[in-house]
N, C-alpha and C positions, 0 to 999 in steps of 0.2 A: 561301643554302643553310641548311637546317635541320640542326642537330646536337643531340645529347642529351649532357648533361654528366654525368660521373662525379665525385661530390663526396665529400670527407672533411670533414665539417662544411661550411664554405663554400669550402674549398680545392679547386680544380679539379685532379683527378688524371688525368683522361682525358676523351675524348669519342668519340662514335660517330655514324655517319651513319644507323644503324639504330635503330629505336624501342627504347627501354629503358623498361620500365614504371616509372613513378614518378620518372624522371629529368627534370630541367628541360630544356625545349626552347627553343633560341634560334636566331634568324636571324643569320648572320654571313657576310660575303663571303668571308673567308679564314680558316678555323679554324687554320691553321698559325701565326698570330700569337699564339695563346694560349700562354702560358708555363706549362706544366704544373708543378705544385708551387709556383708563385709567385702566379699570378692567382687571384682569388676570384670567387664568384658572390654578389652582394649586391643586394637590392632588384630582382631581375629583370634585372640587368646584370652583364656581365663587368667586373671591376675589375683593372686591371693594376698589379702591384706590382714589376715588373721595372725596374731602373735603366736609363736610356739609356746607350748605349755611351760617350758623352762623359763621363758621370759616372764610369763604371767606369775609363776611361782616366785621368781626373784623380786618382782615388783611388790608382791604381797609381803614377802619377808622384810623388805625395806620398810614398808608401811607399819608392820607389826613392831619392828625394832624401834621405830620412831615413837610409837605408842608407849613402849616400855620406857624409853628415854624420857619422854614427856611426863611420865608418872613417877619417876625416880624421887622427886621431891617429897612425895607422899610417904615413901619408904623412910626417908630421912626424918620426916616429922615423927613417924612412929618410933623409930630408933631413939630419937631424942626425948621420947615420952610425951610429945605434944598430941598424939592420937592414941586412943585406947585400942585394945585388940579388937573390940567390937566395931569401932569406927574404921579400922584398917581392913577388916575381913573382906569387904566387898572388893576393894582395890587389889588385895592379895589374890583373891580368887580369879579376878579378871587377868591379872598379870600371869598367873599360872596357865590360864587358858591360852593366852597369847604365846607363851613359850612352847606349849604343847603343839599349837598349830605350826609354829616355826619348825619344830622337830619333824613333824609330819611332812611339811613341804620340802625340807632338806633331804628327806629320804626318797622322795619321788624322782 
């Protein structure tokens, strides 16, 4: 299928199936794979700059594990009796949510 690219410098901001005067024309099987605002048009080709989902998941898991690590001291304060169950409840619930999100991302 022929499409016509709308560009901001090399960045693809949109495309059309209708002729756009001066717009680059490319043949592509499925234009929906173009990531508008991320992909570029360079040397007559569409260049993908989008991260694969596995990389996005990995980065989020690293971020969540850091949040868990950074809040470990609160668990220790609770274990040592320096925080009541009520004071610790919010942190405990948040840590549980982070762990659940990690499990879901690891399953994808």
